[in-house]
N, C-alpha and C positions, 0 to 999 in steps of 0.2 A: 506494502498500497502507497500508494504519497506518502513523500509528510506536507501536514495538518500545517492551512494556513487559516488563523480565526478574527474572525467576521461580528466581531459580540456587540461592534459598536452601531453597524450598519444588518442585522442579519434580515431587514427585514426587505432591506434593496435587493439583500441578493437572493432573499425570496423570490424578488419579485423582479428580480434580473434585472432591474433598475440600474442595475452599475455593474461600468466595468473597467472599472479603476480606479486603482487604492496609495493612499499612502502609505508610509513605513520607514520605520526611520532605523533603520535596520537592513535583512532578508538582498545584500549587496553580493552575494557566491542566484542569482536569482538566472536567468539565459532566456530568449528564444528558445522555444519552444518546453521547455520545465511540466509542469505533475504536475497540481496543489491537491490534495482533495481540505473544503471550503467547509469548515466547521464552526458551529453556532462561538463555544468558545472554550478552549486549552487546557488552558491554567489553571489556578485556581477552585479545583473541580475538588466537592467536600465530599463529601464520603458516602458512600456509596452512590453519584455521580456518574454516569460515563459522554462522555463525546458524543452531540446530536451534528451528525457530518450532516451536508445540504446541501451539495456538490461536487462535478471537478473540475478546477476551471484546466486553463493552458496559458504559461506566459506567453502574449507576440511581443512583449518592449516592456526595455523595463530604462529610467535616466536618474540623475540625479538631479537638481534641482531642492535651491528654499523651498517650502511651503508657504512663503507670504509670496512666493509665486501664483499658486496655485491660480486659472482661468476660470471666465463664470461656468466654458463651456467643462475645460476639468473639474468644479461642483455639482453644476446638473449631472455630466458624467459617476462623480461618482456616487448616484444617488439625491440628489439633495437641489431638486430642480426650483421651486424658491427658494433655496438662498444665493446672498451674490456671495462672492468669496470672502469677501475678512465674516463671518458669520459659518463657512467651514474650519475658518484658521481662531481661529475666538475659540467653535467646541475645542480645536485637536489642543490648541495649549493649555483650555484651561484641564482636561486630558491625561495631558501629561509632565505641566509643568514643564511648558521650554520655548526659548528664544521663540520668537514669528519666525524671523531665521533661517534656523538649523534646517541645513540639509537634509532633505525630505528624499528617498529611492516611493521615485512615480513611475507604478507599476502596470500596463495593458495587458487583461487575460481576456477569455473568453468564456465557455462555456462549454463544458463535451459533456455534459453527464449529470442526469440527476438523481440525486441516490433521497429524493426527500419522501417519493413515491413510495 
């Protein structure tokens, strides 16, 4: 089974297939063609909890860019069509307590299999 990638903050967007770009502060080893298992949550599971697999994805491209350089198009591709770039940046800055100019890994992917059915 491929490596798991958590979509804890965007589970609904993955379920609805409205997300095909994600940003990570890591995952620099990824390359086009890599396959990952999208999961709801993979860390911090309580005793008795199991990983909920959502989908299989394939990496299309990756690139490094500052978080605060996200475009409106990419905010939509992240699954937030009604948000502005500043809203998205604020969500991640508040969650991870990071500088908005911190470099992140922009990962574009496609869905290749649904695991929730």
